[in-house]
Backbone as a chain_set.jsonl record, in Angstrom:
{"seq": "MLHNSFQIFGCVFILYRIFHEGPVADFTGVYSKEDTKIERIFKWLELAPFLELVHHLIGISKMKTHIFVGMLINIWILFGVIDYNPTSPYAMHWIIIRCVQKTIRHFYNAYSAMDLKFEVYAIDYIRMTAFYVMYPLEYVYSLVLVFNTLPKVKELGIGRYNMPNLMNFDFDYQLIYFFYICASLPNFINTFVYLHRKRAQQLEIAERFIRPVKQD", "coords": {"N": [[-13.818, 67.433, 110.474], [-12.458, 65.088, 110.22], [-14.365, 63.016, 110.198], [-15.54, 63.46, 107.737], [-13.473, 62.76, 106.033], [-13.343, 60.0, 106.486], [-15.844, 59.378, 105.484], [-15.556, 59.941, 102.732], [-13.471, 58.158, 102.032], [-14.745, 55.782, 102.709], [-16.865, 55.703, 100.829], [-15.372, 55.546, 98.453], [-14.15, 53.073, 98.81], [-16.369, 51.412, 98.737], [-17.124, 51.752, 96.084], [-14.937, 50.518, 94.924], [-15.384, 47.908, 95.769], [-17.616, 47.246, 94.274], [-16.647, 46.873, 91.694], [-14.771, 44.999, 92.161], [-13.512, 41.746, 91.689], [-13.517, 39.706, 93.533], [-14.093, 36.924, 95.871], [-16.229, 37.73, 97.465], [-18.236, 40.144, 96.609], [-20.309, 41.789, 97.256], [-22.123, 44.428, 99.001], [-22.337, 44.579, 101.902], [-21.647, 42.055, 102.964], [-21.708, 39.154, 105.108], [-19.071, 38.505, 107.353], [-16.582, 36.272, 106.265], [-14.403, 33.406, 106.041], [-13.32, 33.252, 103.579], [-12.81, 35.742, 102.652], [-10.419, 38.187, 101.635], [-7.712, 39.947, 103.254], [-7.759, 42.666, 102.575], [-10.387, 42.962, 101.73], [-11.776, 42.627, 104.094], [-11.039, 44.932, 105.432], [-12.298, 46.822, 103.804], [-14.956, 46.193, 104.333], [-15.282, 46.978, 106.987], [-14.835, 49.705, 106.722], [-17.043, 50.453, 105.338], [-18.834, 51.116, 107.208], [-18.617, 53.746, 107.682], [-20.629, 55.843, 107.495], [-21.903, 55.663, 109.991], [-20.06, 56.76, 111.699], [-20.21, 59.465, 111.137], [-22.786, 59.944, 112.057], [-22.536, 59.457, 114.839], [-20.668, 61.422, 115.403], [-22.144, 63.797, 114.992], [-24.098, 63.481, 116.914], [-22.728, 63.679, 119.348], [-21.233, 65.937, 119.021], [-22.624, 68.229, 118.432], [-24.422, 70.68, 120.023], [-27.025, 71.546, 119.703], [-29.137, 69.733, 118.018], [-29.992, 69.603, 114.651], [-33.012, 68.748, 113.234], [-33.43, 67.988, 110.541], [-30.862, 67.331, 109.721], [-30.227, 65.101, 111.272], [-32.265, 63.298, 110.479], [-31.658, 63.126, 107.759], [-29.132, 61.846, 107.819], [-29.848, 59.364, 108.925], [-31.521, 58.41, 106.892], [-29.695, 58.127, 104.757], [-27.991, 56.162, 105.791], [-29.813, 54.07, 106.007], [-30.527, 53.723, 103.294], [-28.118, 52.751, 102.285], [-27.616, 50.368, 103.797], [-30.098, 49.165, 104.043], [-31.374, 49.12, 101.637], [-29.666, 49.176, 99.254], [-28.126, 47.014, 99.967], [-29.741, 44.825, 99.468], [-29.978, 44.944, 96.778], [-27.498, 45.092, 95.23], [-26.501, 45.071, 92.638], [-27.778, 46.93, 91.131], [-27.756, 49.527, 88.721], [-28.357, 52.059, 89.552], [-27.477, 52.216, 92.112], [-24.74, 52.653, 91.961], [-24.744, 55.258, 90.856], [-25.97, 56.699, 92.934], [-24.096, 56.413, 95.0], [-21.872, 57.667, 93.875], [-22.8, 60.295, 93.749], [-23.022, 60.784, 96.505], [-20.305, 60.615, 97.142], [-19.272, 62.854, 95.777], [-20.629, 64.915, 97.113], [-19.575, 64.616, 99.71], [-16.904, 65.13, 99.201], [-16.963, 67.824, 98.403], [-17.888, 68.959, 100.801], [-15.818, 68.226, 102.561], [-13.621, 69.563, 101.436], [-14.463, 72.224, 101.77], [-14.657, 72.373, 104.543], [-11.968, 72.068, 105.219], [-11.002, 74.377, 104.038], [-12.326, 76.28, 105.609], [-11.215, 75.654, 108.082], [-8.676, 76.633, 107.845], [-8.978, 79.227, 108.417], [-10.042, 80.756, 106.366], [-12.574, 81.208, 105.627], [-15.153, 82.912, 103.946], [-13.307, 84.491, 102.717], [-12.76, 84.121, 100.02], [-15.059, 84.775, 97.805], [-16.135, 83.335, 95.643], [-15.647, 80.633, 96.212], [-17.21, 80.236, 98.516], [-19.681, 80.748, 97.374], [-19.969, 78.673, 95.476], [-19.93, 76.464, 97.195], [-22.246, 76.916, 98.728], [-24.162, 76.806, 96.804], [-24.101, 74.417, 95.492], [-25.831, 72.491, 96.479], [-28.249, 72.812, 95.214], [-28.169, 71.269, 92.977], [-27.009, 68.784, 93.77], [-28.45, 67.809, 96.034], [-31.243, 67.439, 95.174], [-30.69, 65.502, 93.166], [-29.649, 63.386, 94.69], [-31.914, 62.744, 96.213], [-33.759, 61.962, 94.213], [-32.472, 59.714, 93.09], [-32.433, 58.112, 95.35], [-35.167, 57.55, 95.672], [-35.625, 56.191, 93.242], [-33.971, 53.977, 93.622], [-35.287, 52.737, 95.773], [-37.803, 52.067, 94.635], [-36.833, 50.387, 92.644], [-35.807, 48.3, 94.104], [-37.898, 47.21, 95.498], [-39.374, 45.001, 94.179], [-37.503, 42.893, 94.523], [-37.302, 42.694, 97.278], [-39.885, 41.888, 97.875], [-39.927, 39.451, 96.53], [-37.987, 37.971, 97.917], [-39.154, 37.909, 100.384], [-38.477, 39.342, 102.705], [-38.23, 40.065, 106.15], [-40.853, 39.312, 106.916], [-43.668, 38.941, 108.916], [-46.218, 37.178, 110.488], [-49.121, 38.561, 111.657], [-51.22, 38.367, 114.475], [-54.305, 39.151, 114.026], [-57.606, 40.44, 113.336], [-57.862, 41.641, 110.904], [-56.418, 40.44, 109.017], [-53.781, 41.234, 108.515], [-50.406, 41.465, 107.8], [-47.048, 42.022, 108.832], [-44.528, 43.391, 106.825], [-41.348, 43.886, 105.307], [-41.561, 45.523, 103.153], [-43.306, 47.5, 103.881], [-41.766, 49.402, 105.198], [-40.432, 50.536, 103.081], [-42.573, 51.735, 101.724], [-43.394, 53.551, 103.679], [-41.174, 55.222, 103.676], [-41.337, 56.257, 101.061], [-43.705, 57.744, 101.256], [-43.116, 59.582, 103.297], [-40.796, 60.836, 102.522], [-40.955, 62.898, 100.598], [-42.191, 65.263, 101.884], [-40.127, 65.673, 103.78], [-37.965, 66.152, 102.09], [-38.747, 68.557, 100.812], [-38.903, 70.263, 103.043], [-36.227, 70.226, 103.972], [-34.927, 71.223, 101.711], [-35.947, 73.828, 101.529], [-34.937, 74.84, 103.933], [-32.141, 74.702, 103.405], [-32.016, 76.47, 101.281], [-32.694, 78.918, 102.5], [-30.62, 79.045, 104.353], [-28.456, 79.257, 102.64], [-28.871, 81.819, 101.509], [-28.526, 83.356, 103.804], [-25.829, 82.801, 104.534], [-24.427, 83.669, 102.262], [-25.006, 86.347, 102.316], [-23.598, 87.126, 104.574], [-21.059, 86.532, 103.634], [-20.75, 88.436, 101.62], [-20.445, 90.725, 103.111], [-17.926, 90.396, 104.069], [-16.281, 90.743, 101.975], [-13.395, 92.152, 100.82], [-12.884, 95.586, 100.324], [-12.027, 97.065, 97.188], [-8.983, 98.643, 96.742], [-8.539, 101.958, 95.826], [-6.561, 103.91, 93.687]], "CA": [[-13.182, 67.183, 109.195], [-12.025, 63.698, 110.207], [-15.454, 62.12, 109.794], [-15.729, 63.63, 106.295], [-12.443, 61.957, 105.371], [-13.796, 58.614, 106.535], [-16.978, 59.259, 104.573], [-15.046, 59.889, 101.361], [-12.768, 56.898, 101.849], [-15.738, 54.713, 102.746], [-17.557, 55.669, 99.533], [-14.431, 55.057, 97.444], [-13.963, 51.643, 99.018], [-17.571, 50.739, 98.253], [-17.005, 51.735, 94.629], [-13.959, 49.477, 94.592], [-16.012, 46.609, 95.996], [-18.557, 46.963, 93.19], [-15.904, 46.384, 90.539], [-13.823, 43.977, 92.582], [-13.936, 40.416, 91.265], [-13.146, 38.766, 94.564], [-15.129, 35.946, 96.224], [-17.382, 38.4, 98.063], [-18.236, 41.472, 96.002], [-21.508, 42.525, 97.623], [-21.833, 45.626, 99.787], [-22.143, 44.378, 103.338], [-21.771, 40.62, 103.216], [-21.266, 38.705, 106.42], [-17.657, 38.137, 107.374], [-16.327, 34.859, 105.992], [-12.992, 33.077, 105.991], [-12.869, 33.365, 102.2], [-12.459, 37.128, 102.363], [-9.032, 38.577, 101.777], [-7.521, 40.952, 104.297], [-8.177, 43.976, 102.083], [-11.844, 42.983, 101.691], [-12.241, 42.824, 105.468], [-10.871, 46.36, 105.718], [-13.354, 47.528, 103.089], [-16.241, 45.966, 104.998], [-15.347, 47.818, 108.179], [-14.904, 51.105, 106.317], [-18.378, 50.74, 104.845], [-19.608, 51.618, 108.34], [-18.264, 55.157, 107.855], [-21.764, 56.733, 107.794], [-22.224, 55.666, 111.414], [-19.126, 57.672, 112.351], [-20.784, 60.807, 110.992], [-23.946, 60.021, 112.938], [-22.038, 59.595, 116.208], [-20.024, 62.738, 115.488], [-23.159, 64.839, 115.136], [-24.825, 63.275, 118.167], [-21.939, 64.102, 120.503], [-20.48, 67.143, 118.721], [-23.498, 69.375, 118.21], [-25.257, 70.877, 121.205], [-28.413, 71.671, 119.266], [-29.268, 68.901, 116.836], [-30.962, 69.973, 113.64], [-33.802, 67.566, 112.907], [-33.235, 67.562, 109.156], [-29.542, 66.712, 109.609], [-30.323, 63.771, 111.869], [-33.104, 62.474, 109.604], [-30.908, 62.893, 106.53], [-28.111, 60.835, 108.061], [-30.524, 58.077, 109.089], [-31.991, 57.976, 105.573], [-28.551, 57.673, 103.97], [-27.549, 54.889, 106.352], [-30.816, 53.065, 105.633], [-30.402, 53.462, 101.859], [-26.923, 51.945, 102.061], [-27.676, 49.044, 104.408], [-31.439, 48.597, 103.999], [-31.88, 49.073, 100.259], [-28.614, 48.743, 98.338], [-27.651, 45.697, 100.391], [-30.593, 43.812, 98.842], [-29.953, 45.126, 95.328], [-26.181, 45.692, 94.979], [-26.169, 45.108, 91.213], [-28.543, 47.98, 90.463], [-26.905, 50.623, 88.226], [-28.68, 53.284, 90.285], [-26.673, 52.212, 93.336], [-23.482, 53.317, 91.611], [-25.002, 56.692, 90.705], [-26.247, 57.254, 94.261], [-22.848, 56.46, 95.761], [-21.029, 58.703, 93.269], [-23.337, 61.577, 94.218], [-22.606, 60.92, 97.904], [-18.868, 60.894, 97.14], [-19.078, 64.246, 95.357], [-21.092, 65.766, 98.208], [-18.625, 64.554, 100.814], [-15.675, 65.792, 98.766], [-17.215, 69.27, 98.489], [-17.958, 69.337, 102.215], [-14.493, 68.076, 103.153], [-12.798, 70.667, 100.931], [-14.896, 73.484, 102.374], [-14.274, 72.325, 105.954], [-10.532, 72.352, 105.269], [-10.902, 75.803, 103.69], [-12.755, 77.04, 106.789], [-10.284, 75.393, 109.179], [-7.497, 77.482, 107.636], [-9.42, 80.598, 108.699], [-10.23, 81.435, 105.085], [-13.998, 81.297, 105.317], [-15.627, 84.208, 103.462], [-12.222, 85.257, 102.103], [-12.931, 83.998, 98.569], [-16.515, 84.703, 97.635], [-16.492, 82.309, 94.653], [-15.658, 79.333, 96.888], [-18.407, 80.2, 99.358], [-20.857, 80.705, 96.496], [-20.075, 77.315, 94.922], [-20.288, 75.552, 98.291], [-23.622, 77.145, 99.151], [-25.079, 76.638, 95.675], [-24.004, 73.053, 94.955], [-26.94, 71.643, 96.926], [-29.363, 72.933, 94.266], [-28.048, 70.151, 92.037], [-26.661, 67.516, 94.404], [-29.48, 67.297, 96.939], [-32.342, 66.834, 94.404], [-30.224, 64.283, 92.509], [-29.58, 62.329, 95.701], [-33.281, 62.355, 96.572], [-34.367, 61.241, 93.084], [-31.859, 58.394, 92.993], [-32.894, 57.33, 96.501], [-36.5, 57.055, 95.331], [-35.499, 55.197, 92.171], [-33.414, 52.778, 94.241], [-36.334, 52.096, 96.571], [-38.751, 51.448, 93.7], [-36.138, 49.333, 91.921], [-35.506, 47.2, 95.022], [-39.151, 46.655, 96.023], [-39.674, 43.646, 93.69], [-36.597, 41.906, 95.107], [-37.694, 42.518, 98.682], [-41.112, 41.088, 97.849], [-39.581, 38.095, 96.094], [-37.243, 37.308, 98.987], [-39.984, 37.828, 101.584], [-37.643, 39.817, 103.813], [-38.901, 40.677, 107.297], [-42.29, 39.038, 106.929], [-44.166, 38.401, 110.18], [-47.669, 37.007, 110.53], [-49.682, 39.271, 112.798], [-52.505, 37.794, 114.93], [-55.357, 40.15, 114.107], [-58.813, 40.125, 112.578], [-57.835, 42.313, 109.612], [-55.557, 39.658, 108.125], [-52.699, 42.154, 108.175], [-49.091, 40.96, 108.159], [-45.96, 42.988, 108.71], [-43.569, 43.052, 105.779], [-40.326, 44.921, 105.163], [-41.995, 46.451, 102.115], [-43.98, 48.624, 104.524], [-40.752, 50.413, 105.473], [-40.201, 51.214, 101.814], [-43.72, 52.599, 101.452], [-43.328, 54.653, 104.64], [-40.153, 56.154, 103.181], [-41.868, 56.926, 99.872], [-44.717, 58.717, 101.681], [-42.567, 60.615, 104.178], [-39.575, 61.446, 101.991], [-41.22, 64.146, 99.871], [-42.255, 66.398, 102.821], [-38.81, 65.904, 104.359], [-37.138, 66.75, 101.037], [-39.161, 69.953, 100.639], [-38.525, 70.984, 104.254], [-34.777, 70.383, 103.983], [-34.54, 72.079, 100.587], [-36.272, 75.204, 101.917], [-33.963, 75.227, 104.957], [-30.856, 74.941, 102.75], [-32.155, 77.69, 100.473], [-32.614, 80.062, 103.416], [-29.274, 79.062, 104.919], [-27.572, 79.759, 101.592], [-29.042, 83.269, 101.431], [-27.939, 83.934, 105.014], [-24.375, 82.687, 104.486], [-23.894, 84.517, 101.192], [-25.117, 87.734, 102.782], [-22.449, 87.34, 105.456], [-19.853, 86.512, 102.797], [-20.66, 89.714, 100.912], [-19.953, 91.736, 104.052], [-16.509, 90.154, 104.32], [-15.499, 91.032, 100.774], [-12.511, 93.291, 101.058], [-13.074, 96.626, 99.296], [-10.896, 97.269, 96.285], [-8.281, 99.898, 97.013], [-8.455, 102.836, 94.668], [-5.356, 104.76, 93.702]], "C": [[-12.768, 65.715, 109.077], [-13.134, 62.779, 109.718], [-15.761, 62.27, 108.314], [-14.705, 62.821, 105.511], [-12.842, 60.491, 105.348], [-14.96, 58.388, 105.585], [-16.489, 59.102, 103.14], [-14.355, 58.558, 101.104], [-13.746, 55.723, 101.832], [-16.467, 54.58, 101.426], [-16.643, 55.125, 98.444], [-14.232, 53.556, 97.581], [-15.176, 50.847, 98.545], [-17.548, 50.666, 96.732], [-16.021, 50.657, 94.187], [-14.588, 48.101, 94.72], [-16.964, 46.243, 94.874], [-17.828, 46.339, 92.006], [-14.971, 45.229, 90.885], [-14.353, 42.601, 92.229], [-13.496, 39.355, 92.262], [-14.282, 37.822, 94.901], [-16.363, 36.575, 96.83], [-17.382, 39.833, 97.561], [-19.495, 42.246, 96.307], [-21.128, 43.651, 98.558], [-21.476, 45.303, 101.227], [-22.317, 42.909, 103.684], [-21.246, 40.265, 104.588], [-19.818, 38.252, 106.325], [-17.485, 36.645, 107.131], [-14.83, 34.641, 105.879], [-12.431, 33.203, 104.578], [-12.426, 34.784, 101.85], [-10.959, 37.345, 102.505], [-8.931, 39.663, 102.839], [-8.014, 42.321, 103.84], [-9.693, 44.071, 102.041], [-12.42, 43.183, 103.085], [-12.131, 44.296, 105.856], [-11.979, 47.16, 105.056], [-14.681, 47.386, 103.814], [-16.372, 46.841, 106.24], [-15.507, 49.282, 107.798], [-16.248, 51.465, 105.716], [-19.295, 51.242, 105.962], [-19.337, 53.098, 108.59], [-19.452, 56.068, 108.113], [-22.126, 56.778, 109.268], [-21.294, 56.597, 112.186], [-19.645, 59.096, 112.288], [-21.963, 60.986, 111.937], [-23.511, 60.233, 114.384], [-21.411, 60.967, 116.402], [-21.051, 63.841, 115.718], [-23.91, 64.701, 116.46], [-24.051, 63.822, 119.358], [-21.243, 65.441, 120.273], [-21.315, 68.385, 118.509], [-24.443, 69.518, 119.393], [-26.729, 70.951, 120.843], [-28.573, 70.931, 117.945], [-30.346, 69.43, 115.906], [-31.698, 68.715, 113.188], [-33.519, 67.074, 111.501], [-31.88, 66.907, 108.945], [-29.596, 65.28, 110.112], [-31.117, 62.834, 110.968], [-32.366, 62.147, 108.312], [-29.846, 61.826, 106.693], [-28.731, 59.453, 108.212], [-30.992, 57.53, 107.742], [-30.831, 57.426, 104.749], [-28.015, 56.342, 104.472], [-28.511, 53.781, 105.952], [-30.735, 52.721, 104.151], [-29.226, 52.528, 101.596], [-27.091, 50.519, 102.558], [-29.055, 48.389, 104.32], [-32.039, 48.508, 102.621], [-30.819, 48.514, 99.321], [-28.114, 47.349, 98.69], [-28.462, 44.577, 99.75], [-30.583, 43.905, 97.321], [-28.625, 45.749, 94.893], [-25.817, 45.805, 93.509], [-26.921, 46.193, 90.453], [-27.61, 49.089, 89.969], [-27.167, 51.928, 88.965], [-27.892, 53.375, 91.587], [-25.349, 52.926, 93.102], [-23.674, 54.828, 91.516], [-25.217, 57.356, 92.065], [-24.955, 57.42, 95.055], [-21.908, 57.521, 95.197], [-21.489, 60.09, 93.718], [-22.932, 61.828, 95.663], [-21.117, 61.256, 97.993], [-18.595, 62.352, 96.794], [-19.491, 65.198, 96.472], [-20.092, 65.793, 99.346], [-17.313, 65.234, 100.447], [-15.818, 67.306, 98.859], [-17.216, 69.723, 99.944], [-16.582, 69.277, 102.862], [-13.582, 69.222, 102.717], [-13.174, 71.971, 101.625], [-14.562, 73.516, 103.865], [-12.786, 72.615, 106.123], [-10.272, 73.829, 104.984], [-11.271, 76.672, 104.891], [-11.785, 76.867, 107.943], [-9.012, 76.221, 109.056], [-7.824, 78.958, 107.826], [-9.553, 81.417, 107.412], [-11.703, 81.607, 104.728], [-14.391, 82.739, 105.016], [-14.516, 85.059, 102.85], [-12.346, 85.257, 100.578], [-14.408, 83.763, 98.303], [-16.926, 83.58, 96.687], [-16.578, 80.93, 95.296], [-16.894, 79.197, 97.762], [-19.667, 80.068, 98.504], [-21.063, 79.297, 95.931], [-20.514, 76.335, 95.999], [-21.754, 75.693, 98.658], [-24.635, 76.873, 98.036], [-25.109, 75.207, 95.158], [-25.211, 72.197, 95.329], [-28.136, 71.722, 95.985], [-29.361, 71.785, 93.257], [-27.908, 68.825, 92.776], [-27.791, 66.955, 95.26], [-30.689, 66.736, 96.189], [-31.929, 65.55, 93.695], [-30.167, 63.118, 93.488], [-30.973, 61.829, 96.07], [-33.925, 61.526, 95.46], [-33.79, 59.837, 92.975], [-32.228, 57.517, 94.181], [-34.267, 56.733, 96.221], [-36.432, 55.964, 94.265], [-34.953, 53.889, 92.723], [-34.472, 52.014, 95.024], [-37.332, 51.383, 95.66], [-38.117, 50.263, 92.975], [-35.882, 48.106, 92.786], [-36.768, 46.531, 95.557], [-39.466, 45.257, 95.49], [-38.785, 42.572, 94.295], [-36.939, 41.638, 96.56], [-38.943, 41.65, 98.774], [-40.812, 39.644, 97.491], [-38.879, 37.313, 97.192], [-38.062, 37.144, 100.256], [-39.252, 38.277, 102.828], [-38.512, 40.438, 104.904], [-40.389, 40.437, 107.362], [-42.679, 38.369, 108.242], [-45.691, 38.322, 110.118], [-48.211, 37.628, 111.81], [-51.032, 38.669, 113.189], [-53.571, 38.88, 115.077], [-56.496, 39.768, 113.181], [-58.812, 40.734, 111.18], [-56.967, 41.582, 108.589], [-54.397, 40.511, 107.6], [-51.386, 41.588, 108.678], [-48.047, 42.055, 107.971], [-44.963, 42.496, 107.677], [-42.586, 44.205, 105.639], [-40.675, 45.922, 104.067], [-42.689, 47.676, 102.707], [-43.002, 49.753, 104.824], [-40.471, 51.215, 104.209], [-41.338, 52.188, 101.506], [-43.768, 53.78, 102.421], [-42.316, 55.696, 104.168], [-40.673, 56.947, 101.986], [-42.854, 58.027, 100.266], [-44.112, 59.883, 102.453], [-41.394, 61.374, 103.566], [-39.831, 62.779, 101.293], [-41.368, 65.344, 100.809], [-40.898, 66.718, 103.443], [-37.879, 66.566, 103.347], [-37.462, 68.231, 100.871], [-38.712, 70.794, 101.83], [-37.021, 71.251, 104.286], [-34.309, 71.322, 102.882], [-34.801, 73.551, 100.915], [-35.277, 75.713, 102.96], [-32.613, 75.555, 104.32], [-30.886, 76.21, 101.908], [-32.025, 78.94, 101.353], [-31.219, 80.185, 104.014], [-28.273, 79.611, 103.91], [-27.652, 81.282, 101.509], [-28.388, 83.957, 102.623], [-26.418, 83.938, 104.94], [-23.767, 83.584, 103.407], [-23.992, 85.993, 101.553], [-23.954, 88.078, 103.706], [-21.167, 87.411, 104.638], [-19.66, 87.834, 102.067], [-20.129, 90.819, 101.817], [-18.451, 91.61, 104.274], [-15.643, 90.437, 103.099], [-14.666, 92.288, 101.019], [-12.694, 94.33, 99.958], [-11.817, 96.812, 98.463], [-10.274, 98.64, 96.554], [-8.157, 100.715, 95.731], [-7.24, 103.745, 94.799], [-5.727, 106.226, 93.892]], "O": [[-12.73, 65.161, 107.979], [-12.889, 61.871, 108.923], [-16.202, 61.309, 107.684], [-15.017, 62.264, 104.459], [-12.702, 59.816, 104.328], [-15.059, 57.335, 104.954], [-16.958, 58.225, 102.415], [-14.611, 57.902, 100.094], [-13.596, 54.79, 101.044], [-16.671, 53.466, 100.944], [-17.077, 54.336, 97.605], [-14.153, 52.844, 96.579], [-15.035, 49.745, 98.017], [-17.909, 49.642, 96.152], [-16.25, 49.967, 93.194], [-14.358, 47.226, 93.884], [-17.114, 45.066, 94.547], [-18.322, 45.396, 91.389], [-14.444, 44.561, 89.995], [-15.531, 42.319, 92.451], [-13.145, 38.239, 91.879], [-15.343, 37.901, 94.282], [-17.451, 36.009, 96.725], [-16.601, 40.654, 98.042], [-19.741, 43.275, 95.678], [-19.953, 43.825, 98.88], [-20.423, 45.714, 101.714], [-23.061, 42.568, 104.604], [-20.434, 40.991, 105.161], [-19.402, 37.678, 105.318], [-18.186, 35.838, 107.741], [-14.076, 35.586, 105.646], [-11.215, 33.255, 104.391], [-11.738, 34.99, 100.851], [-10.313, 36.766, 103.378], [-9.939, 40.226, 103.268], [-8.618, 43.056, 104.621], [-10.246, 45.143, 102.288], [-13.448, 43.842, 103.239], [-13.012, 44.84, 106.522], [-12.54, 48.071, 105.664], [-15.448, 48.345, 103.903], [-17.443, 47.382, 106.515], [-16.229, 50.023, 108.465], [-16.573, 52.645, 105.59], [-20.394, 51.731, 105.699], [-19.779, 53.646, 109.6], [-19.314, 57.009, 108.894], [-22.602, 57.803, 109.758], [-21.685, 57.161, 113.207], [-19.54, 59.848, 113.257], [-22.126, 62.043, 112.545], [-24.055, 61.093, 115.077], [-21.599, 61.601, 117.44], [-20.842, 64.721, 116.553], [-24.312, 65.702, 117.054], [-24.65, 64.37, 120.284], [-20.715, 66.029, 121.217], [-20.773, 69.487, 118.415], [-25.177, 68.588, 119.727], [-27.583, 70.474, 121.591], [-28.194, 71.435, 116.888], [-31.477, 69.676, 116.327], [-31.069, 67.729, 112.804], [-33.381, 65.87, 111.284], [-31.743, 66.027, 108.095], [-29.084, 64.362, 109.472], [-30.696, 61.704, 110.719], [-32.437, 61.019, 107.823], [-29.669, 60.987, 105.81], [-28.201, 58.474, 107.685], [-30.876, 56.333, 107.478], [-30.961, 56.38, 104.114], [-27.626, 55.487, 103.677], [-28.086, 52.681, 105.598], [-30.861, 51.553, 103.782], [-29.327, 51.616, 100.776], [-26.76, 49.566, 101.852], [-29.169, 47.177, 104.503], [-33.091, 47.897, 102.436], [-31.041, 47.497, 98.665], [-27.722, 46.587, 97.806], [-27.932, 43.491, 99.513], [-31.127, 43.03, 96.647], [-28.614, 46.806, 94.262], [-24.911, 46.561, 93.16], [-26.719, 46.355, 89.25], [-26.756, 49.548, 90.727], [-26.305, 52.806, 89.004], [-27.663, 54.467, 92.106], [-24.895, 53.705, 93.94], [-22.861, 55.592, 92.036], [-24.705, 58.448, 92.316], [-24.745, 58.444, 95.704], [-21.221, 58.204, 95.957], [-20.668, 60.952, 94.03], [-22.544, 62.941, 96.018], [-20.709, 62.078, 98.814], [-17.781, 63.007, 97.445], [-18.794, 66.173, 96.751], [-19.788, 66.855, 99.889], [-16.678, 65.851, 101.302], [-14.913, 67.993, 99.332], [-16.619, 70.745, 100.283], [-16.214, 70.17, 103.626], [-12.855, 69.785, 103.535], [-12.298, 72.738, 102.024], [-14.221, 74.573, 104.397], [-12.385, 73.318, 107.05], [-9.421, 74.451, 105.62], [-10.615, 77.677, 105.161], [-11.546, 77.807, 108.702], [-8.343, 76.483, 110.056], [-7.045, 79.831, 107.443], [-9.223, 82.602, 107.373], [-12.032, 82.096, 103.648], [-14.012, 83.665, 105.734], [-14.745, 86.217, 102.502], [-12.072, 86.265, 99.925], [-14.933, 82.677, 98.551], [-17.955, 82.939, 96.901], [-17.468, 80.144, 94.971], [-17.553, 78.157, 97.751], [-20.604, 79.36, 98.872], [-22.184, 78.789, 95.908], [-21.362, 75.477, 95.757], [-22.436, 74.691, 98.877], [-25.828, 76.727, 98.301], [-26.046, 74.823, 94.458], [-25.578, 71.284, 94.589], [-28.955, 70.803, 95.952], [-30.409, 71.382, 92.752], [-28.596, 67.856, 92.458], [-28.063, 65.755, 95.216], [-31.139, 65.642, 96.528], [-32.716, 64.606, 93.621], [-30.582, 62.004, 93.166], [-31.185, 60.626, 96.221], [-34.562, 60.508, 95.731], [-34.533, 58.873, 92.788], [-32.327, 56.299, 94.037], [-34.509, 55.558, 96.496], [-37.103, 54.937, 94.374], [-35.413, 52.812, 92.342], [-34.545, 50.788, 94.946], [-37.665, 50.222, 95.893], [-38.78, 49.257, 92.72], [-35.755, 46.996, 92.269], [-36.708, 45.393, 96.024], [-39.804, 44.383, 96.288], [-39.247, 41.461, 94.558], [-36.875, 40.499, 97.023], [-39.046, 40.784, 99.642], [-41.375, 38.72, 98.079], [-39.145, 36.126, 97.379], [-37.715, 36.334, 101.116], [-39.387, 37.667, 103.889], [-39.411, 41.231, 104.623], [-41.125, 41.304, 107.833], [-42.095, 37.358, 108.632], [-46.361, 39.284, 109.741], [-47.803, 37.259, 112.911], [-51.896, 38.482, 112.333], [-53.714, 39.462, 116.152], [-56.358, 38.877, 112.343], [-59.658, 40.39, 110.355], [-56.8, 42.033, 107.456], [-54.082, 40.504, 106.41], [-51.262, 41.265, 109.859], [-48.15, 42.894, 107.076], [-44.6, 41.32, 107.661], [-42.95, 45.365, 105.831], [-40.152, 47.036, 104.049], [-42.667, 48.757, 102.117], [-43.356, 50.927, 104.718], [-40.294, 52.432, 104.265], [-41.101, 53.319, 101.081], [-44.139, 54.887, 102.03], [-42.566, 56.899, 104.249], [-40.477, 58.159, 101.904], [-42.844, 59.111, 99.684], [-44.532, 61.029, 102.293], [-41.038, 62.45, 104.049], [-39.01, 63.692, 101.385], [-40.731, 66.369, 100.567], [-40.551, 67.886, 103.617], [-37.093, 67.443, 103.706], [-36.558, 69.063, 100.799], [-38.202, 71.901, 101.658], [-36.589, 72.363, 104.589], [-33.4, 72.125, 103.092], [-33.976, 74.415, 100.615], [-34.826, 76.856, 102.894], [-32.003, 76.571, 104.653], [-29.896, 76.937, 101.833], [-31.336, 79.895, 100.994], [-30.695, 81.289, 104.166], [-27.351, 80.341, 104.275], [-26.625, 81.959, 101.446], [-27.771, 85.012, 102.477], [-25.781, 84.946, 105.244], [-22.715, 84.186, 103.616], [-23.154, 86.795, 101.141], [-23.394, 89.172, 103.637], [-20.295, 88.238, 104.904], [-18.532, 88.3, 101.912], [-19.448, 91.735, 101.356], [-17.781, 92.583, 104.622], [-14.416, 90.378, 103.175], [-15.19, 93.342, 101.38], [-12.662, 93.987, 98.777], [-10.696, 96.727, 98.966], [-10.966, 99.658, 96.586], [-7.725, 100.213, 94.693], [-6.94, 104.271, 95.871], [-4.846, 107.086, 93.929]]}, "num_chains": 1, "name": "protein.A"}
C-alpha cells in the first residue's frame, strides 16, 4: 500500500510541475542550482514508479510477466517519451489516467487491508471492472504519445550511433519507439485477456462471500 501512495503523490507532483511557472518546469530536468527546494523534492518524487518496480521484484515470489512488462513500459513512457515532449497535451491525459488507476488501486488495497475484501460486492465489482476503461485508455494514449514524440526525437537526433556495416544501417533511438509500436499490441491483448479472466475469477469468489439475506 505504501508504494501506491508514493505513486499517487508522484503523479500529483508531476501534474504540479506541468503548471508550475518556475525556472525548471520540465519533467525530469537535470538538477541545477536554480531549482527551488520544493522543485528538488518534486524531481525525486518523480522516481516513484521505480519504487513500485523494486517492490514487485522483492515482494512477489512468482513474478507475473505482464506486471513486470507493464511497469517497465510505464517507466519508459515517463522518462523515455514524455521527457522529450513534456508540452504535449497527451502527456497530461496519460498522467491523469495513471493517477486515477493508482487511486483506485490504493483505495482497494486499503479496503482489503481492513479485512473487508469481498464484503461489499459493489466495491469489488467496480475495482475488477474499471480496467475495461482505464487500461485501453492508457494504452491508446501511450501510442499517441509515442507517435507524437517521434518527430521531435528525429529532429533532435537522440541516441544516434553510426554502425560499421555493409548495409549502411545506423542505430537511432527511433528504433526503440518502433519496437514498442510493434510489440505493444500483442502485449496489450495478452494483458487484457489475463485481466478479463482474473476479473471473472475474483467476482466468482466475491459472489460466494455474499452474506445471505436473513428471512423473518
